[in-house]
ZAMARGU-4260 file (C-alpha; in steps of 0.2 Angstrom, whole numbers, plus 5000, padded with zeros to 4 digits):
<rodrens>
0) 5046/4935/4952 | 5063/4943/4950 | 5068/4959/4958 | 5085/4967/4958 | 5081/4981/4970
5) 5091/4983/4986 | 5086/4983/5005 | 5079/4997/5017 | 5063/5000/5027 | 5045/5005/5023
10) 5028/5004/5032 | 5011/5010/5030 | 4999/5013/5045 | 4985/5023/5038 | 4967/5017/5035
15) 4961/5013/5018 | 4967/5018/5001 | 4962/5036/5003 | 4972/5038/5019 | 4986/5027/5015
20) 4991/5038/5000 | 4986/5055/5005 | 5003/5062/5009 | 5011/5058/4993 | 5006/5050/4976
25) 5011/5033/4970 | 5026/5029/4959 | 5023/5011/4958 | 5007/5000/4957 | 5007/4982/4959
30) 4990/4973/4954 | 4988/4955/4961 | 4975/4943/4957 | 4969/4932/4971 | 4975/4914/4972
35) 4964/4900/4966 | 4947/4900/4975 | 4935/4887/4979 | 4923/4896/4967 | 4936/4895/4953
40) 4937/4877/4955 | 4918/4875/4955 | 4916/4886/4940 | 4929/4876/4930 | 4921/4859/4935
45) 4904/4865/4930 | 4909/4871/4913 | 4918/4855/4910 | 4903/4845/4916 | 4891/4854/4905
50) 4879/4859/4919 | 4870/4875/4921 | 4873/4880/4939 | 4890/4882/4948 | 4889/4874/4965
55) 4899/4887/4976 | 4900/4884/4995 | 4895/4902/4999 | 4890/4919/4992 | 4903/4927/4981
60) 4910/4938/4994 | 4913/4924/5006 | 4921/4911/4994 | 4938/4905/5002 | 4954/4901/4993
65) 4957/4883/4989 | 4972/4873/4996 | 4981/4877/4980 | 4976/4896/4982 | 4984/4896/4999
70) 5000/4888/4992 | 5000/4902/4978 | 4998/4916/4991 | 5012/4909/5001 | 5023/4908/4986
75) 5018/4925/4981 | 5023/4931/4998 | 5040/4923/4997 | 5043/4932/4981 | 5037/4948/4988
80) 5049/4946/5003 | 5064/4947/4991 | 5060/4965/4986 | 5072/4977/4994 | 5064/4986/5009
85) 5065/5004/5001 | 5055/4997/4986 | 5042/4988/4995 | 5024/4994/4994 | 5020/5005/5009
90) 5001/5003/5006 | 4993/4986/5003 | 4974/4987/4999 | 4963/4972/4995 | 4946/4969/4989
95) 4935/4964/5004 | 4930/4948/4996 | 4937/4933/5006 | 4948/4926/4992 | 4957/4942/4989
100) 4958/4947/5008 | 4966/4930/5012 | 4978/4931/4998 | 4984/4948/5004 | 4985/4943/5022
105) 4995/4927/5018 | 5007/4936/5006 | 5010/4950/5018 | 5013/4939/5033 | 5024/4927/5022
110) 5034/4942/5016 | 5037/4948/5033 | 5031/4966/5029 | 5027/4978/5043 | 5011/4984/5034
115) 4993/4982/5038 | 4981/4975/5024 | 4967/4988/5021 | 4950/4984/5013 | 4942/4994/4999
120) 4925/4989/4992 | 4929/4997/4975 | 4941/4983/4971 | 4928/4970/4973 | 4924/4958/4958
125) 4911/4962/4945 | 4893/4959/4952 | 4884/4947/4940 | 4866/4950/4947 | 4853/4937/4941
130) 4867/4928/4931 | 4877/4924/4947 | 4882/4905/4949 | 4876/4901/4931 | 4887/4894/4917
135) 4886/4901/4900 | 4875/4886/4896 | 4864/4891/4911 | 4862/4908/4905 | 4857/4902/4888
140) 4845/4890/4895 | 4837/4900/4909 | 4838/4918/4902 | 4839/4917/4883 | 4835/4935/4880
145) 4849/4940/4892 | 4861/4929/4883 | 4856/4937/4866 | 4857/4955/4874 | 4875/4950/4881
150) 4881/4944/4864 | 4874/4960/4856 | 4881/4973/4868 | 4898/4964/4872 | 4906/4963/4888
155) 4911/4981/4891 | 4893/4987/4891 | 4882/4973/4895 | 4874/4975/4912 | 4864/4960/4919
160) 4849/4964/4929 | 4855/4967/4947 | 4873/4967/4941 | 4887/4977/4933 | 4894/4980/4916
165) 4913/4981/4914 | 4910/4999/4911 | 4902/5001/4928 | 4918/4993/4936 | 4929/5004/4927
170) 4920/5019/4934 | 4924/5014/4952 | 4942/5010/4948 | 4944/5028/4941 | 4939/5034/4958
175) 4953/5024/4965 | 4966/5030/4953 | 4960/5048/4955 | 4967/5047/4973 | 4984/5042/4966
180) 4984/5054/4951 | 4980/5070/4961 | 4994/5068/4974 | 5013/5071/4975 | 5027/5058/4975
185) 5033/5043/4984 | 5021/5029/4988 | 5021/5012/4981 | 5004/5003/4982 | 4999/4985/4980
190) 4981/4981/4976 | 4974/4963/4978 | 4959/4961/4968 | 4951/4950/4954 | 4954/4946/4935
195) 4941/4957/4928 | 4947/4972/4939 | 4965/4970/4933 | 4959/4970/4915 | 4949/4986/4918
200) 4964/4994/4927 | 4974/4991/4911 | 4959/4998/4901 | 4959/5014/4911 | 4978/5016/4914
205) 4983/5013/4896 | 4968/5022/4888 | 4963/5006/4878 | 4948/5006/4866 | 4934/4994/4868
210) 4941/4984/4854 | 4958/4983/4862 | 4951/4978/4879 | 4941/4964/4872 | 4955/4958/4861
215) 4966/4957/4877 | 4952/4949/4887 | 4950/4936/4873 | 4968/4931/4872 | 4974/4933/4890
220) 4967/4925/4906 | 4974/4933/4922 | 4983/4920/4931 | 4979/4917/4950 | 4992/4925/4961
225) 5000/4934/4946 | 5008/4951/4947 | 5005/4966/4935 | 5016/4981/4938 | 5014/4999/4933
230) 5026/5013/4936 | 5028/5032/4935 | 5044/5038/4942 | 5039/5056/4944 | 5024/5051/4954
235) 5012/5061/4943 | 5005/5059/4925 | 5002/5043/4915 | 5007/5026/4921 | 5018/5014/4911
240) 5015/4995/4910 | 5031/4987/4916 | 5025/4969/4917 | 5009/4960/4915 | 5002/4944/4922
245) 5018/4937/4929 | 5017/4920/4938 | 5035/4914/4937 | 5036/4915/4956 | 5024/4901/4957
250) 5032/4889/4945 | 5049/4893/4953 | 5043/4887/4970 | 5034/4871/4963 | 5017/4878/4965
255) 5003/4875/4952 | 5000/4889/4940 | 4981/4891/4937 | 4971/4901/4925 | 4952/4900/4928
260) 4948/4913/4916 | 4930/4920/4913 | 4919/4919/4898 | 4930/4921/4882 | 4915/4927/4871
265) 4917/4945/4875 | 4915/4955/4858 | 4898/4962/4853 | 4890/4952/4839
</rodrens>
C-alpha cells in the first residue's frame, strides 16, 4: 500500500467512535476488512466439499484469525506504519468480533501507532439467524422455503429468521456515519470490519442503487486485510472514493492474498 504523505504526530485517547470524533469531523475514512479467519477457511472448505454445514470452531463473534490472517494483519500494520504521522488515523475503531479486533490490534501494534483500538458493535458482521453455519446447499436442503424467499427478495432485502438483511446493516452504518457527517474538520478514522459491511459503506456513502450495489457484490469480493479509502478534505459533505479493495501491501511483503467472498447469488429473481 503506497502512501506519499510526510511525517508528524497524532493520537486518539477517547472512548468509542462517538467520543473519538466528537471534537472535529473526519476528513478521511479507511475501511479495513479483517484478515483471513478460521471461519473463512472452514466456509470455503465446506463449499468445495459440497457439504451442508460449516464446521466452525466457535460462535461467529469468537472466531479467530487463521495463521495466514495474522500474517496479513502484520503486513497491513507494516504498510500503515509508513503513513506520515500527521496523516495517520487518530481514531481506530473495530467490530468487536474477534477476527476484526485481532486484525486491528496486530496492525496498530505493528505500525507503532500511539492509538488505542476501540470497539463498536455497529460494525459487526451481518447476523444470519437460522442460516448461520449453513452453506448454500445446506440452506436449500434444510430450509427450501427460505432459499426460495432469499432468491425472490435478493440480498439487500432478504432477512433470515433471527438475522439481518443487508438493509438492516446499512441502517446501523448510517448511525455511525451521522456522527462523522455532523461534525467539524480534522479527524482521520480507521474502521476494521467485515466484507458485507464494507460493501454497505459504499452503498451508503456513494448513494448506490440496489442494482448498483448487487452488481458490485457480484463482481467484487472484498479481500482479507484490504484497504478502502474515502476522503472529504473539507471535513463535511459527501465522501469521495479514493481507492477500493487494495491489498498490494500483502503481495509486496510475500503474504498470501485471500478472497473468501460470500454467496455470489445476490440479485432478486
